[in-house]
C-alpha atoms as a printed R data frame, in Angstrom:
   type eleno elety resid chain resno       x      y      z
1  ATOM     1    CA   MET     A     1 -77.035 84.653 34.380
2  ATOM     2    CA   ILE     A     2 -78.016 81.733 36.562
3  ATOM     3    CA   HIS     A     3 -75.067 79.716 37.812
4  ATOM     4    CA   VAL     A     4 -75.869 75.988 37.689
5  ATOM     5    CA   ARG     A     5 -73.617 73.620 39.642
6  ATOM     6    CA   TYR     A     6 -73.495 69.827 39.595
7  ATOM     7    CA   PHE     A     7 -72.072 67.713 42.415
8  ATOM     8    CA   ALA     A     8 -70.947 64.117 42.981
9  ATOM     9    CA   ARG     A     9 -72.219 61.596 40.408
10 ATOM    10    CA   LEU     A    10 -74.237 64.299 38.619
11 ATOM    11    CA   ARG     A    11 -71.013 66.179 37.844
12 ATOM    12    CA   GLU     A    12 -69.507 62.946 36.518
13 ATOM    13    CA   GLN     A    13 -72.523 62.205 34.323
14 ATOM    14    CA   VAL     A    14 -72.730 65.732 32.902
15 ATOM    15    CA   GLY     A    15 -68.964 65.979 32.530
16 ATOM    16    CA   SER     A    16 -68.805 69.415 34.100
17 ATOM    17    CA   ALA     A    17 -68.915 71.011 37.532
18 ATOM    18    CA   GLY     A    18 -71.207 73.760 36.307
19 ATOM    19    CA   GLU     A    19 -72.417 76.143 33.676
20 ATOM    20    CA   GLU     A    20 -74.154 79.448 33.175
21 ATOM    21    CA   ILE     A    21 -77.590 79.782 31.663
22 ATOM    22    CA   GLU     A    22 -79.233 83.001 30.613
23 ATOM    23    CA   ALA     A    23 -81.889 84.200 33.043
24 ATOM    24    CA   ALA     A    24 -85.328 84.354 31.434
25 ATOM    25    CA   SER     A    25 -88.906 84.991 32.519
26 ATOM    26    CA   ASP     A    26 -89.765 81.315 31.993
27 ATOM    27    CA   LEU     A    27 -87.006 80.258 34.431
28 ATOM    28    CA   ALA     A    28 -88.659 81.386 37.654
29 ATOM    29    CA   THR     A    29 -88.212 78.270 39.827
30 ATOM    30    CA   VAL     A    30 -85.867 75.352 40.432
31 ATOM    31    CA   ALA     A    31 -88.378 73.145 38.587
32 ATOM    32    CA   ASP     A    32 -88.189 75.475 35.561
33 ATOM    33    CA   ILE     A    33 -84.380 75.209 35.516
34 ATOM    34    CA   ALA     A    34 -84.533 71.397 35.725
35 ATOM    35    CA   ALA     A    35 -87.146 71.263 32.941
36 ATOM    36    CA   ARG     A    36 -85.026 73.484 30.677
37 ATOM    37    CA   LEU     A    37 -81.987 71.296 31.260
38 ATOM    38    CA   ARG     A    38 -83.992 68.088 30.618
39 ATOM    39    CA   GLN     A    39 -85.010 69.474 27.212
40 ATOM    40    CA   ARG     A    40 -81.385 69.146 26.114
41 ATOM    41    CA   GLY     A    41 -81.629 65.369 26.216
42 ATOM    42    CA   SER     A    42 -79.101 63.004 27.743
43 ATOM    43    CA   PRO     A    43 -77.369 63.229 30.197
44 ATOM    44    CA   TRP     A    44 -79.570 65.987 31.710
45 ATOM    45    CA   SER     A    45 -82.788 64.158 30.900
46 ATOM    46    CA   ASP     A    46 -81.380 61.106 32.690
47 ATOM    47    CA   ILE     A    47 -80.111 62.754 35.881
48 ATOM    48    CA   LEU     A    48 -82.993 65.218 36.316
49 ATOM    49    CA   ARG     A    49 -85.887 62.871 35.539
50 ATOM    50    CA   GLN     A    50 -88.917 63.585 37.683
51 ATOM    51    CA   ASP     A    51 -88.819 60.057 39.091
52 ATOM    52    CA   GLN     A    52 -85.180 60.490 40.187
53 ATOM    53    CA   THR     A    53 -84.303 61.741 43.646
54 ATOM    54    CA   VAL     A    54 -82.126 64.789 43.125
55 ATOM    55    CA   MET     A    55 -81.652 67.490 45.719
56 ATOM    56    CA   ALA     A    56 -81.334 71.181 44.915
57 ATOM    57    CA   ALA     A    57 -80.045 74.276 46.629
58 ATOM    58    CA   VAL     A    58 -80.389 77.942 45.718
59 ATOM    59    CA   ASN     A    59 -77.566 80.142 46.951
60 ATOM    60    CA   GLN     A    60 -76.385 77.292 49.210
61 ATOM    61    CA   GLU     A    61 -79.742 76.832 50.943
62 ATOM    62    CA   MET     A    62 -81.832 73.706 50.450
63 ATOM    63    CA   ALA     A    63 -84.542 74.292 47.874
64 ATOM    64    CA   ARG     A    64 -87.767 72.717 46.681
65 ATOM    65    CA   PRO     A    65 -88.991 72.598 43.063
66 ATOM    66    CA   GLU     A    66 -91.124 75.702 43.657
67 ATOM    67    CA   THR     A    67 -88.243 77.755 45.140
68 ATOM    68    CA   PRO     A    68 -87.879 81.012 43.184
69 ATOM    69    CA   VAL     A    69 -84.754 81.634 41.104
70 ATOM    70    CA   LYS     A    70 -83.583 85.001 39.814
71 ATOM    71    CA   ASP     A    71 -80.749 86.439 37.794
72 ATOM    72    CA   GLY     A    72 -77.440 86.016 39.626
73 ATOM    73    CA   ASP     A    73 -78.550 83.038 41.726
74 ATOM    74    CA   GLU     A    74 -76.617 79.797 42.041
75 ATOM    75    CA   VAL     A    75 -78.652 76.614 41.605
76 ATOM    76    CA   ALA     A    76 -76.929 73.412 42.668
77 ATOM    77    CA   PHE     A    77 -78.091 69.882 41.912
78 ATOM    78    CA   PHE     A    78 -76.764 66.902 43.864
79 ATOM    79    CA   PRO     A    79 -77.756 63.360 44.814
80 ATOM    80    CA   PRO     A    80 -79.180 62.680 48.260
81 ATOM    81    CA   VAL     A    81 -76.546 62.150 50.931
82 ATOM    82    CA   THR     A    82 -76.787 59.491 53.588
83 ATOM    83    CA   GLY     A    83 -74.948 59.469 56.832
84 ATOM    84    CA   GLY     A    84 -74.512 57.277 59.791
């Protein structure tokens, strides 16, 4: 299983802090996970649009779309954070 977590406004839009999705050979990267979730339609297709700025982490380390994902990993999606 891949543990997907949503934070901040993404959690509010999805209505859940997280979920589990079955690991599969076509889910090899963060981009693959986002694409699979977008296929579900709204709200995932809204929050994970390719023109939206959404950050990702794999196992609590910042990740890029091409970052590998494997069974047992945690993939977190969250909006960019600003500070000052």
